N, C-alpha and C positions, 0 to 999 in steps of 0.2 A: 926854372920850372915852367915858365910860360912857353918857352920854345918847345919843350917836350909835349906840352898840352896841344900846341898848334900842330905839331907833327902828327900826333894821334888823330886829331880832328881832320887833318888833311887826308890821312889814310882812310878814315871812315867815310868821308865824302866821296873819295875815289872808288871805294868799294861799292857804295850805293849806286853810283853812276854806272860803273862797269857791269853791275849785276843786270842792268836792263839792256846794255848794248854789247856785251861780250859775245863773240862768236863761238866757234867750236874750239877755242884755245884750251889746251890741256892744263889741268891744275896740278901743282906739285905739292909735295909734303913741305911743311914749314917747320923750321927749327928755331927755337927761341931760347934765349938765356933767361935766367931768373929776373935780372934787371929789366929786360925787355917786356917780360910778362907783367911785371909790376907796373911799369910805365904805361903799358897799353890797357891795363885793367882786365887782363885776360884771366878768366876763371873757368874751371871745369866742374862738372858734377857727374856722379856715377849714374848710369841708366838703371831704372827700376823695372822689374817685371810687371806687366799689366795684362789684364784680360778684358776683352771687349767683344760684345755681341756683334756679329757681322750684320751689315745692312744691305738691303736690296733696293735698287732704284726702281721706282714705279711711276705710273702715269696717272694723273688725276684730272678730273673735269667736273666743273660745277654743272649740276643737272637742273633742268626745268622741273619744279615740283608740280606744275599744272596737271600733267596726266595722273599723278598719284592723287591729287586733291579731287579731280574730276571722277576718278574711279571710286573714291570713297563716297562721293555724293551719289553715284549710281548704286552703290551697295546699300546706302541708307534708303534710297528710293525703293530698291528691290525688297528690302526688309519691310518697308511700309506696305508695299503691294502684297507681300506674303501675309502680313498680319491682317489686312483687309480681306484677303481671300480666305484665310482661316476663319475669320468671324462670319463671313457669308456662308462658308461651308457648314459651320456649326449651326447657324440659323436654319439652313435648308435641311440639315439632318434632323433637327427637331420637328420642322414642319412635315417632313416626309414620314417620320415616326407617328406623328399625330394623325396624319391622313391615313396611314396604314391601319391604325387602331380604329378609326371611324369607319373605314370601309369594310374591314373584316369582321368586326364584332357588332357594330351597330348599324352598318349600312346607311349612315347618314350622309355620305357623299357618293357621287357617282364614280364609276370606274375611270372615266376620263380625268376627273379631278385627282384621283389617286395616282394615276400614271403621270400626270403633269407634275405632281409633287416629287415623284421618284426621278423624273427627268431633270427637274431643276436641281436636285441633289447631285446628280451625276455631273451636271455642268459646273456646279460650284466646286466639286471635288477635282474636276479637270483643271479648273482655273487655279485652284490651290497648288496642284501638282506642277503646273506651268510656272507659277510664281516661285515655287521651291526650286525648280530646275534653273530658273534665271538667276536666283540668288547664288546657287551653288556654282554656276558658271562664272559669275563675277568674283566669288571668293577664290576659285581656282586660278583665275587670271591674276588676281592680286598676288598670290603666292608665286606663280610662275614668272610674273613680270618684275616683282619687287622683292622676292625672297620672303623668308618666314617672318622676320621682324617687321619690316615695312608693310608686308602683306597683312599682318595682324593689325597694324596701325590703321591701314585703310579700312579694314573690316569693322573695327571698333570705334574709330574716330578718336582714339587716345593719343597721348604724346608720342611722337613729336608733331602730329598732324596740326593741332592748333597753332604751334609755333611756326610751322611752314606756311599755313594760311595767313598768319599775321606778319610774315616776313621777318620773324625774329631769328630764324635759322634757315640754312640752306643744305641741300643734299649734295654730297661730293662722292663720285664714283672713282675708286682707285683700282687700277688694273695692274697686275704683275706681268712681267715678261713670261713668255712661253717657257715651261720647264721649271718655273719657280713655285715652291709650295707656299701656302698661306702662312703668314707669320703667327706667332702666339697671339691669342685674342686680346690679351691685356696690354699689349704694347701700344704706345702712342706714337704716331708717325711724325716725322719732321716734314713740313710742307711749306711751300712758298709760291707766290704768284710770279708771273713773268717779269715784273718789275723788281723782284727780290724781296717783297714784303712777306714776312713770316706769318703763317696762319695756324691756328689751333684746330685740330680735328678730333672729333669724338666718335669712337667706333659704334656703329649700329648693328651691322651683321654682314653676312656673306651675300654677294650678288648672285642671283640664280643663273646668270649667263654672262658670257664674255662680251665686253664692250666692242662696238664696231671698230674694226681695224686692229684689234688687240686679241691675241689668241689665249692669253693667260687668264687665270682666275681673278676675280675682283671682289672688292669689299665696298660697303656703303659706310660713309662717315657723315657726321653733321658738323656744320661750320656756323659759328655764332655770328650775329649781326655785325659786331665790331670788326670782324675779319671778312665781311661780305665782299663778293666779287661778282661781276656780271655773269649771267647764265652763259655757259659755254666756255668760260675762262679755263685754259689749261693750267694745271698745277704740277710743280715738280715735287715729288713725294719720295721720302726715304723711309723704308720700313725696317724694323729690327727683325732679323731672321733668327732661326733656331740655333741653339748652341752658343759657344763662345770661342774666341780665337786668342791664343797667347801671343804676347809680343812685348815691345818696350814703348814707353811713352817719352817722346822727345819734347823738351820745353820749346815753346815757340821762339824764344830768344836764341836758340841754338841753330835755327834753320836759316840758311841763305839760299838764294835762287841763282842758278847758272844755266843758261840756255833753256829756260823754261822748266828746269828740273830742280827738285829740292835736294839739298845736301847738307851734311854736318861735318864738323872737323873732329875726328876721333883721336884721342891721345894714344899714339902708338909706342911711345917711349917718353921718358922725362924730357919735357921741352919740345917734343916732336908731335906734330899734328897732321894727320893725313885726311884729305877730303874723301868722304864716303857718300856716294849717291844713294838716294832713297826712291827707287822707281815705284814702289808700292807703299804709298803713304796716305793716310786718311786724316783730315783735319778734324779735331775735336775741340770742345770748349777748353780743355786743359793743355792743348798743344797739338802734337802730331803723333799718331799711332802708327807703328811699323810692326806688321805681323811677323811672327817668328817663323819665317820661311827658310828653306834650305839655301836659297840663293841670296839671302840678305846677310850683310856683313856686321850688323849691329846686334849685340847680345847684352843681356843684363850684366851689370857690373862694369862694363866698359865706360870710360869717361869721355865726355864730349864737351866742347867749348860752348858755354852758355852766356859768357860776357866777353865782348871783344871779338865776336865771330866775324864781324865785318872787316876788322883789321887783319885777321888771319886770312880771310878770303882775298883781300887786296894783295897781300904778300904772296899768296898761293898762285896768283896769276902772273907773277914775275918769273923770269927764266929760272930753272932749277938751281943754277949756280949762285943766284942772288936772292933766292926765296928765303930770306931771313929778315927778322926785325931786330935791330940793335938798339939798345937803350942809348939815349943821348949822353954824351960825356958831360961831367960836371962843368967843364969849362965852356960848354955850349949853352948853358942855361943863362937866361937873362935875369937880372936882379929884379 
């Protein structure tokens, strides 16, 4: 039995080595006997139908929150100026009314004093109108520059502005390619930094304009401190798109790589396994997803090799006439 074990181990090592170095050598169907399959530990499972939401590759970038924080401060200052102008206007209105009463009914003040009070009221009202217009301009800029949600945050100073000021969170702008529609708002994106670090993003709202150099629509997200990255860091983002795609889920143990492409070995007959390339494959946490496309050769119910795939792959690279694995004879086994 030791010799049989070492033969299988040698085949597995050769399969792993050849997977990275093989050229465009064609792969052949492998025929195995029951004893060979048992010796090699080759096992198959039937593919199950699966549904998966399609994903869209997007472009993310960590934004500088300084302009938003500064805009919020200017809005707060404009609110203060408006409140002061309103108070001054109310005072001048009261003084003008009192002056008018004294001048018209009791003639206790001169006409010049009456006119001065009216003029001061007009100046106070003009100052109030100017302050009101300035505040309206800043509020409109907040909406046009940062969208409805972040614009409202800048206007009120509510969350997440305190977190942004304290460095507890960062703003990330995610832009979709041209022609792609915005994903459902409840979906969480998959994002990572250039060094491969996964980061968690929380949706804020839609961006009001396309990012520089990107023509598609955009979304704003928040990133927590533990996932923080320097301002300007690009992120690779994958967003879940609308709808769902039917297909099959391939166990990770069934997939081997040949010339940079994924393939599996499908059972075409008892003991016969044919290599099937998977040009359209998506990595998932549970394995590999193959969409149910008309040009794909994998269908639910078909059986693929999930244990011993490296051995089958090694034999598949042999010339067709010898692409078989034979079980070791009992006389070849060592004691």
